[in-house]
N, C-alpha and C positions, 0 to 999 in steps of 0.2 A: 945466188943463194935466198935472198930477200924475196925475189920474184916466186920462186918455187915454194916458199913457205906461205906467202899471200895467196898463191894459187890453191894449195892445199886447204888453207882456212875459208876460203870461199866456199868451198864444198860442205863445210860443217853447218853452214846456215840454211841450206835447201830444206832438210827435213822440218826445221823450225817455221818455214815460211809456209807450209801447207796449211790449207785452210778448209774447214767444213763447205760444203757446197750442196745446192738443191736444185731440182728440176722439176717444172711443173708442166703437166701434159693433160689434154683432152684427147683420148686414145692416143694415136701416134703423133699429133701436131704438138709441138713444143711451145708453150706460152711463154715460159720464163726459165732461164739457166742463170744462176747467180751464186756467188759466195758471200756476197754483202748484205748486210742487214740495213737496208736503208728503206725506212717506211714510206718516205714520200717517192721513191722511186720503184719499189716493188709492188706496183698495182697493175692488175690485170682487169680488163674490161671484157665482159664475156656476153655476148648477144645470145638471145634465146635460140635463134637459128643455130648457133654453135652447140649448144645443148641438145637441141633436138636432132642434129646430125652425130652426136657422138654416144658413146655407150658409157665410158668410164673417165672420171677425173682421177688423177694420180699425182702425188706429190713425192718424188723420191728424195731422201736426204742421205748424202755420203759423208761419213765421218772420217777426217784425216787420220786421226790416231783414237780408235775407240777405247774406253775405259772399262776394265773390268770391275764388275760388281756395280755397274750403272745401268739404268734403263733409260730408253728415250720415248717420249710420247710426244705425238703431233695432235694439236688441239685446234679446234675451230670455234671461234667467237663471234658474236654479234657486236654491233656498235655500242651496246651498253656494257660490254666486257662479260656477258653470260656465256658460259661453255654450252656450246651445242652438240658438239661430237668430240670423241676423243679416241685415238688407237694408238697402242703400244707398238712400238719397233720404229723403223727407218722409212716405212712405206705407209702412206695414207692414201686409201682409195675408197671413192664413193661413186655410186652409179649416178649418172648424170641427171636422172630423174629425181633423185634426193637433193642434189646440189640445186636444180632448178627450183624445187619447192622450198629450199631455203633461202635462196635469193629472191624469190618472189616475196617472201614473207618479211626479209630482213634487209633487201637491197644491196647491202654491205656485209660481207663478213671477212673475218681476219685469220690467218693461220699462223699459229705460234710453235714452236717445239721447246720442250723442257727436258733436260737431263739430269735425273735425279738417282742418288745412291739406292740400292735395294736393301741394305742394312737399315732398319728403323732407327737404331741409335746413332748413326751416321747422319740419316735424314734430318734429325732434330737439331743437329750441331751446324749443318751446312746450309748456306743461304743459296737458294736455287733462283736462278733469272731465266725467264722466259726470252726466247729469241724470235723476233718477228721474221716471218718467212716471205709472206705475201698478204695482200688484200685483194680480195675479189670483189668486184662491183658488176651489177647486172646493168647491162646497157639497153636502154628502152628506145 
């Protein structure tokens, strides 16, 4: 009886263990797939050749349990923490020519996501934390 009870309890934890994840691609070439926010590990080095051979850079964010009344934005920053680009939604897309231009200018860019409430009153009361998704470095 104890074994059956323990077995049933083990299934309760599975939904709680689900995590958000994201995938970074140049066209169909996957550069990074992860669910861990590790700034030192989530570094992608991109060569000019890769950018010339590809058409689109995409980052897809998959939420384990989306919250109603909240919106996700994915933002691109330079090394000085200046916002360069921002897109609402779970998918961030750039033409590689635009990414190449940004990387030529800044050499390193970081991509973060922010999930914030759409209600302005709630937005004032909630502390919003940005999550580091990856760092892109131009290989020379």
